[in-house]
C-alpha positions as CSV (number, residue, x, y, z in Angstrom):
1,M,11.8,21.3,68.2
2,P,11.4,25.0,67.1
3,H,8.3,27.0,68.1
4,P,5.7,26.1,65.5
5,V,3.5,29.3,65.5
6,L,4.8,31.7,62.8
7,G,2.3,34.6,63.1
8,I,-1.4,35.5,62.7
9,D,-3.1,33.8,59.8
10,H,-6.5,35.3,60.1
11,V,-9.1,36.6,62.5
12,F,-12.9,36.1,62.4
13,L,-15.9,38.2,63.4
14,L,-18.8,36.1,64.7
15,V,-21.9,37.7,63.3
16,K,-25.6,37.2,63.9
17,D,-26.8,37.6,60.2
18,L,-24.1,36.4,57.8
19,D,-25.5,37.8,54.6
20,A,-26.4,41.2,56.1
21,S,-22.9,41.4,57.6
22,A,-21.4,40.6,54.2
23,A,-23.5,43.5,52.6
24,Q,-22.3,45.8,55.2
25,F,-18.5,44.9,54.7
26,R,-19.1,45.5,50.9
27,R,-20.3,49.0,51.8
28,L,-17.2,49.4,53.9
29,G,-15.3,48.9,50.5
30,F,-14.1,45.4,50.8
31,T,-14.2,42.6,48.1
32,L,-15.7,39.4,49.6
33,S,-15.2,35.9,48.6
34,P,-18.3,33.9,47.6
35,R,-20.3,32.5,50.5
36,G,-18.6,29.3,51.8
37,L,-20.4,26.5,53.6
38,H,-18.4,24.6,56.0
39,S,-18.7,20.9,56.7
40,A,-22.2,19.8,58.0
41,E,-20.9,19.0,61.6
42,K,-19.6,22.6,61.9
43,G,-23.0,24.1,60.8
44,T,-21.3,27.4,59.9
45,A,-20.7,29.4,56.7
46,N,-18.5,32.4,56.0
47,Y,-17.3,35.1,53.7
48,T,-13.6,36.2,53.7
49,L,-11.7,39.4,53.1
50,I,-8.5,38.3,51.5
51,F,-5.2,40.2,51.6
52,E,-1.7,39.2,50.5
53,H,-0.5,37.2,53.5
54,D,-3.6,37.0,55.9
55,Y,-7.4,37.6,55.9
56,C,-10.5,38.4,58.0
57,E,-13.5,36.0,58.1
58,L,-17.2,36.8,58.7
59,L,-18.4,33.6,60.4
60,G,-22.2,32.9,60.8
61,I,-24.3,29.9,62.1
62,V,-26.5,28.4,59.5
63,A,-27.5,25.2,61.3
64,E,-27.4,24.4,65.0
65,T,-24.9,21.6,65.8
66,E,-23.1,20.3,68.8
67,R,-19.8,21.6,67.3
68,N,-21.2,25.2,67.0
69,R,-22.7,25.4,70.5
70,P,-19.9,27.6,71.8
71,Q,-20.3,30.1,69.0
72,R,-24.0,30.2,69.6
73,D,-23.3,30.8,73.4
74,M,-20.9,33.6,72.5
75,L,-23.6,35.3,70.4
76,A,-26.3,34.9,73.0
77,E,-24.1,36.2,75.8
78,D,-21.9,38.8,74.3
79,G,-23.3,39.6,70.9
80,E,-21.5,39.8,67.7
81,G,-17.9,41.1,67.2
82,L,-14.2,40.2,66.7
83,R,-13.9,36.9,68.6
84,A,-10.9,34.8,67.4
85,I,-7.3,34.8,66.3
86,A,-6.1,32.0,64.0
87,C,-2.4,31.3,64.2
88,R,-0.2,30.6,61.3
89,I,1.4,27.1,61.3
90,G,2.6,24.4,59.0
91,S,1.1,21.0,60.1
92,A,-1.6,21.1,62.9
93,R,-0.5,17.8,64.3
94,E,3.2,18.9,64.4
95,A,2.4,22.2,65.8
96,R,0.3,20.5,68.5
97,K,3.4,18.5,69.4
98,G,5.7,21.5,69.4
99,L,3.5,23.5,71.6
100,A,3.2,20.6,74.1
101,A,7.0,20.4,74.3
102,L,6.8,24.1,75.3
103,G,4.2,23.4,77.9
104,I,1.3,24.9,75.9
105,A,-1.8,22.9,75.8
106,T,-4.1,22.5,72.8
107,E,-7.2,20.5,71.9
108,P,-7.3,17.6,69.4
109,V,-6.9,18.3,65.7
110,S,-10.0,18.8,63.7
111,E,-10.3,18.7,59.9
112,F,-12.9,20.4,57.8
113,S,-13.5,21.9,54.3
114,R,-15.8,24.3,52.3
115,P,-16.4,24.5,48.6
116,L,-15.3,27.6,46.8
117,A,-16.9,29.0,43.6
118,L,-14.2,30.0,41.0
119,P,-14.3,32.8,38.4
120,D,-14.7,30.3,35.5
121,G,-17.8,28.9,36.9
122,S,-16.1,25.7,38.3
123,S,-15.6,25.1,42.0
124,G,-12.8,24.1,44.3
125,L,-12.4,22.8,47.9
126,A,-10.7,24.7,50.5
127,A,-9.5,22.3,53.1
128,F,-8.0,22.9,56.7
129,A,-6.8,21.2,59.8
130,S,-6.9,23.2,63.0
131,T,-6.3,22.8,66.8
132,D,-7.6,25.1,69.4
133,L,-5.6,26.5,72.3
134,A,-6.8,25.1,75.6
135,V,-9.1,27.6,77.3
136,D,-6.6,28.7,80.0
137,E,-3.8,29.2,77.3
138,A,-5.7,31.9,75.4
139,P,-4.8,35.2,77.1
140,S,-8.1,36.8,75.8
141,G,-10.7,35.9,73.2
142,Y,-10.5,32.6,71.4
143,M,-7.4,31.3,69.7
144,F,-6.6,28.4,67.5
145,L,-4.0,27.2,65.1
146,C,-4.9,26.9,61.4
147,Q,-3.3,24.6,58.8
148,H,-4.2,25.4,55.1
149,K,-4.1,22.3,53.0
150,T,-5.2,24.1,49.9
151,P,-3.9,27.7,50.3
152,D,-4.4,28.5,46.6
153,M,-8.1,28.1,47.2
154,V,-8.2,30.8,49.9
155,W,-5.7,33.3,48.6
156,R,-7.4,33.9,45.2
157,P,-5.8,36.8,43.3
158,E,-9.3,38.1,42.3
159,L,-10.2,38.6,45.9
160,Q,-7.2,40.7,46.9
161,S,-8.2,44.1,45.5
162,H,-10.3,46.2,47.7
163,A,-12.0,49.6,46.9
164,N,-11.0,50.9,50.3
165,G,-7.4,50.2,49.7
166,A,-7.2,47.4,52.3
167,Q,-3.8,45.6,52.2
168,A,-3.4,43.6,55.3
169,L,-4.4,42.9,59.0
170,A,-2.4,45.5,60.9
171,G,-3.3,45.1,64.5
172,I,-5.7,43.4,67.0
173,V,-6.7,45.5,70.0
174,T,-7.5,43.9,73.3
175,M,-7.8,45.5,76.8
176,A,-6.4,44.9,80.3
177,N,-5.4,46.8,83.4
178,D,-2.2,44.9,83.5
179,T,-1.1,45.2,79.9
180,E,2.4,43.9,80.2
181,T,1.3,40.6,81.7
182,L,-1.3,40.2,79.0
183,A,1.2,40.9,76.3
184,R,3.7,38.5,77.6
185,R,1.2,35.8,77.8
186,F,0.4,36.5,74.1
187,A,4.1,36.7,73.1
188,R,4.9,33.2,74.4
189,L,2.5,31.8,71.8
190,F,4.5,33.0,68.9
191,A,8.0,32.0,67.7
192,A,8.9,35.7,67.1
193,G,6.8,37.0,70.0
194,R,8.3,40.2,71.3
195,V,6.8,42.8,73.7
196,R,7.5,46.5,73.6
197,T,6.0,49.4,75.6
198,I,3.7,51.8,73.7
199,P,1.6,54.7,74.8
200,G,-1.4,53.3,76.9
201,G,0.0,49.8,77.1
202,H,2.1,47.1,75.3
203,A,2.4,45.8,71.7
204,V,3.2,42.3,70.8
205,E,5.2,41.6,67.6
206,T,4.0,38.2,66.2
207,G,6.1,37.6,63.1
208,T,6.8,38.5,59.5
209,H,3.9,39.8,57.6
210,S,1.8,39.3,60.7
211,A,-0.5,41.6,62.6
212,R,0.6,43.1,66.0
213,I,-1.6,42.5,69.1
214,L,-2.1,45.8,71.0
215,C,-2.7,45.4,74.6
216,L,-4.2,48.7,75.9
217,T,-5.7,49.8,79.2
218,P,-9.4,50.5,79.0
219,A,-8.6,54.2,79.3
220,A,-6.3,54.2,76.4
221,A,-8.7,52.3,74.2
222,A,-11.5,54.8,75.1
223,A,-9.2,57.7,74.3
224,R,-8.1,56.2,71.0
225,Y,-11.8,55.5,69.9
226,D,-14.5,56.5,72.5
227,D,-16.2,55.1,75.6
228,S,-19.4,54.1,73.9
229,A,-17.6,52.4,71.0
230,V,-15.5,50.3,73.2
231,A,-18.4,49.5,75.4
232,D,-20.2,48.0,72.4
233,T,-17.7,45.3,71.7
234,P,-17.9,41.8,73.2
235,P,-16.4,41.9,76.7
236,R,-14.8,38.4,76.1
237,G,-13.7,39.2,72.5
238,Y,-11.3,41.8,71.1
239,A,-12.1,45.5,71.0
240,A,-10.8,46.6,67.5
241,L,-9.3,45.4,64.3
242,Q,-6.8,47.5,62.4
243,I,-6.6,47.2,58.7
244,A,-3.6,48.6,56.8
245,V,-4.8,50.6,53.8
246,T,-3.1,52.6,51.0
247,N,-4.3,55.9,52.1
248,P,-6.6,56.4,55.0
249,A,-7.8,59.8,53.7
250,V,-9.1,58.2,50.6
251,T,-10.7,55.4,52.6
252,R,-12.5,58.0,54.7
253,E,-13.9,59.5,51.6
254,L,-15.3,56.2,50.4
255,L,-16.9,55.6,53.8
256,I,-18.5,59.0,53.9
257,G,-19.7,58.5,50.4
258,A,-21.5,55.2,51.6
259,G,-23.2,57.0,54.4
260,I,-21.0,55.5,57.1
261,A,-19.7,57.6,60.2
262,A,-16.0,57.9,59.7
263,H,-14.1,59.1,62.8
264,R,-10.6,60.6,62.7
265,G,-8.0,58.8,64.8
266,P,-4.5,59.4,65.7
267,E,-1.7,59.7,63.0
268,G,-4.2,60.0,60.2
269,A,-6.2,56.8,61.0
270,V,-9.9,56.5,60.4
271,W,-12.3,54.3,62.5
272,V,-15.9,53.2,62.3
273,G,-17.9,52.1,65.3
274,P,-19.3,48.6,66.1
275,S,-22.8,49.5,64.8
276,D,-21.2,49.9,61.3
277,A,-18.8,47.0,61.6
278,C,-20.7,44.1,63.0
279,G,-19.7,44.6,66.7
280,T,-16.1,45.6,66.4
281,V,-14.3,48.9,66.2
282,L,-12.8,48.8,62.6
283,E,-9.8,51.1,62.2
284,F,-8.0,51.9,59.0
285,V,-4.4,52.7,59.4
286,Q,-1.7,53.8,57.0
287,G,0.0,50.6,55.4
């Protein structure tokens, strides 16, 4: 049975105030989906930032339920920020079997849905099936596998144009002292997983049209951004999210025009700190 994980499907930022976070990401130049309400047992709602092959999700708690106790605990203990990687698969049940054959443990499959407002005033239903990686299998943060039963309800064409030029997820930054070991643990979770050495750590290639995972030492992450920015991200989440844009210089001008502190990074990149991006370092890189 072939390895079932084909790349990174999306990431989510767990946020304290969902609508305030949506307003801030609009200031950052993103087009957001209409607010989506998940199934009642989940007690969560979201906004999504849709690109051609992947997306970013702002996830918030709207009703306390037993299912969202882990997310509520994350917010209470570590604050908001980039918390999860959702892996791209076909069938959740088949992926679970395939990973079991590789010695990778997952949790039982969960199915859920959310309504989606459409441009013509009607509504559709976005439906999913997912399975979490067992706690010990996720090298850092929280990871799960996501099956899209209705992909046309998520990848809406009217949501894919962003004023800041955003095109795709480019990278997810996590930190460790032993970056090679961490990178190899990530790589085994992807069919195309491959590790290579980069300055300050190791990068994991995860598949076609799929973001890299950058495993950096704390010193390298602090040098790329700064100590205070990295310190303000959730210790059990991820430090930074890289977004590929058409032109980082143009993105920077948009951010400055919105009154957001836009810091220059290496190779023309631009980044904003966690206070302006709901608990994560948000870095705009050349697409």
